[in-house]
C-alpha positions in Angstrom: -8.2 12.4 -13.2 -8.4 10.7 -9.3 -9.5 7.2 -8.9 -13.1 6.2 -8.5 -14.2 4.0 -5.8 -14.8 1.6 -7.9 -11.2 1.8 -10.0 -10.0 1.4 -6.6 -11.5 -1.3 -5.2 -11.0 -3.4 -8.6 -6.8 -2.2 -8.8 -7.1 -3.4 -5.0 -9.2 -6.4 -5.5 -9.9 -6.8 -2.1 -12.4 -6.0 0.3 -11.0 -7.0 3.8 -14.1 -7.5 6.1 -13.1 -5.3 9.7 -15.1 -6.8 12.8 -12.9 -5.8 15.4 -13.7 -5.9 19.1 -12.7 -2.6 20.0 -11.6 1.4 17.8 -7.6 0.5 19.2 -7.9 -2.8 17.3 -9.5 -1.6 14.7 -7.1 0.9 13.9 -4.2 -1.5 14.6 -5.2 -3.8 11.8 -5.6 -1.3 9.4 -1.9 0.1 10.5 -0.9 -3.5 9.4 -3.1 -4.2 6.4 -2.2 -0.7 5.1 1.4 -1.4 5.8 1.1 -4.4 3.6 -0.5 -2.2 0.4 -3.8 -2.8 1.4 -5.8 0.1 0.7 -9.5 -0.7 1.1 -11.5 -1.8 4.3 -14.9 -2.6 5.4 -15.8 -1.6 8.9 -18.8 -3.8 9.9 -22.1 -2.7 12.0 -21.5 -5.6 14.4 -18.3 -3.6 15.6 -19.1 -1.9 18.6 -18.9 2.1 17.6 -18.5 1.3 14.2 -19.4 4.8 12.6 -16.8 6.4 15.4 -14.3 3.9 14.1 -15.1 5.0 10.0 -14.5 8.7 11.0 -11.4 7.7 13.1 -9.9 6.1 10.3 -11.0 8.6 7.7 -9.4 11.4 10.1 -5.9 9.3 10.7 -6.0 8.2 6.8 -7.8 10.3 4.7 -7.8 10.0 1.1 -5.1 7.0 1.7 -7.7 4.5 2.8 -11.0 3.5 0.9 -12.9 3.0 3.9 -16.7 1.3 3.4 -19.4 0.3 5.7 -20.5 -3.4 5.9 -23.4 -5.6 7.6 -25.4 -2.6 6.6 -29.5 -3.2 6.4 -31.0 -0.2 7.3 -31.0 3.4 5.3 -30.6 4.9 8.2 -27.4 2.4 9.2 -26.2 3.2 5.5 -26.5 7.1 5.9 -24.5 7.4 9.0 -21.6 5.1 7.7 -21.8 7.8 4.4 -21.7 11.1 6.6 -18.7 9.1 8.9 -16.3 8.7 5.5 -17.8 5.0 3.8 -17.1 5.6 0.2 -19.1 2.3 -0.1 -22.1 0.3 1.5 -22.0 -3.5 1.4 -24.6 -5.9 3.2 -25.1 -9.7 3.7 -28.4 -9.5 1.9 -30.6 -7.8 -0.5 -32.0 -4.2 0.8 -33.6 -2.3 -1.9 -33.4 0.8 0.8 -29.8 0.8 1.5 -29.3 0.6 -2.3 -31.1 3.7 -2.5 -29.7 5.6 0.4 -26.4 4.5 -0.9 -26.8 5.8 -4.6 -28.4 8.9 -3.5 -25.3 10.0 -1.8 -23.5 9.0 -4.9 -22.0 6.4 -3.2 -21.4 2.4 -4.2 -23.3 -0.5 -3.3 -22.5 -3.6 -2.7 -25.6 -6.0 -1.4 -25.4 -9.4 -0.7 -27.0 -12.0 -2.7 -26.6 -15.6 -3.2 -29.2 -17.5 -6.0 -29.4 -16.4 -9.2 -32.5 -14.7 -8.6 -31.4 -12.7 -5.8 -28.3 -11.2 -7.8 -29.8 -10.3 -10.7 -32.7 -8.2 -8.7 -30.0 -6.2 -6.6 -28.2 -5.7 -10.2 -31.3 -4.3 -11.3 -32.3 -2.3 -8.0 -28.9 -0.2 -8.5 -26.3 -2.5 -7.1 -22.6 -1.7 -8.5 -21.7 -4.6 -7.5 -23.3 -7.7 -5.9 -21.8 -9.2 -3.0 -22.3 -13.3 -3.2 -22.4 -14.5 -0.1 -21.6 -17.1 1.4 -20.1 -18.2 -1.9 -17.9 -21.3 -0.5 -20.6 -22.9 1.1 -22.3 -23.7 -2.0 -18.9 -24.1 -4.7 -16.9 -21.5 -4.1 -15.5 -20.6 -7.6 -17.2 -22.9 -9.6 -20.7 -21.7 -8.2 -19.6 -18.2 -9.8 -18.4 -19.3 -12.7 -22.3 -20.8 -13.2 -23.9 -18.0 -12.1 -22.1 -15.5 -14.1 -22.8 -18.0 -17.7 -26.0 -16.5 -18.2 -25.4 -13.2 -16.0 -21.8 -12.2 -17.9 -21.9 -8.6 -17.5 -22.5 -8.8 -13.4 -19.8 -7.4 -11.2 -19.5 -9.7 -8.1 -17.1 -10.3 -5.3 -17.4 -13.3 -3.6 -17.2 -13.1 0.1 -16.5 -16.3 2.8 -14.6 -19.0 2.0 -11.8 -16.3 -0.2 -8.4 -17.6 1.5 -5.0 -17.5 -0.6 -5.4 -20.9 -1.8 -9.1 -20.3 -2.9 -8.2 -16.7 -4.3 -6.7 -17.1 -7.4 -9.7 -19.7 -8.7 -12.3 -16.8 -7.8 -10.6 -14.7 -9.9 -10.4 -16.9 -12.9 -14.0 -17.4 -12.2 -14.7 -13.9 -12.9 -14.2 -12.2 -9.5 -13.8 -8.2 -9.9 -12.5 -8.2 -6.1 -12.7 -10.5 -3.3 -14.0 -10.2 0.1 -11.6 -11.6 3.1 -12.3 -11.9 6.6 -9.9 -14.2 9.0 -7.3 -14.9 6.6 -6.4 -11.7 6.3 -8.0 -9.5 9.0 -6.5 -11.8 11.3 -7.6 -10.1 15.0 -5.0 -12.7 17.3 -2.2 -11.7 15.7 -2.8 -7.7 16.9 -3.6 -9.1 19.8 -0.6 -11.2 20.3 1.8 -8.6 19.3 2.3 -9.6 15.7 0.8 -7.2 13.5 3.5 -8.4 10.6 1.5 -11.3 10.5 -1.2 -9.2 8.5 1.4 -7.1 6.8 3.0 -10.4 5.3 -0.6 -11.7 4.4 -1.5 -8.7 2.8 1.4 -8.7 0.3 1.0 -12.8 -0.3 -2.7 -11.5 -1.4 -1.7 -8.7 -3.5 1.0 -11.1 -4.8 -1.9 -14.1 -6.0 -4.0 -11.1 -7.4 -1.3 -9.6 -9.8 -0.2 -12.8 -10.9 -3.7 -14.0 -11.4 -4.2 -11.1 -13.8 -1.0 -11.5 -15.7 
């Protein structure tokens, strides 16, 4: 049986958030991350030509890369990115119409929420995961743990403030996977001609995840 999108997300344990300035930069970052073993990426709608980048990555990597779209706030965006190859759809906030469009296409929905009310509302609206954002601004791992106490069935992905130093604490607090930004998706490294920096960071994250799960 091929792995489901949810199985891949939880096995890899990371959703790197790609906010590239161009398609070429985006491809270079993904190349470097995949060399380090990270085979999941979320392309945000803030990237110029985001839908084209998703198409390009799908064409280049096919089944080797699990593609998602991010910063999706309308049903139209969700549909366009799914048509381009996105298998999961992430939002910074809660948009029931985005969840509905994602589920209608049989894809994985990950809306954003912060408070207990928002998190459970997102879950009850059909979310597969709830992105807790911005997590570190309200206490990081300790907040996540407090949030899961009354809702142990929630599948949460903290985003915002996830670093190599905080990753283990988030996992121990109950995160199913981690949304990571510039700490891993290092655009400056690619621009400077040092993609190996990203590859090394990717490996370091996977090691932290493997150790935390032992």
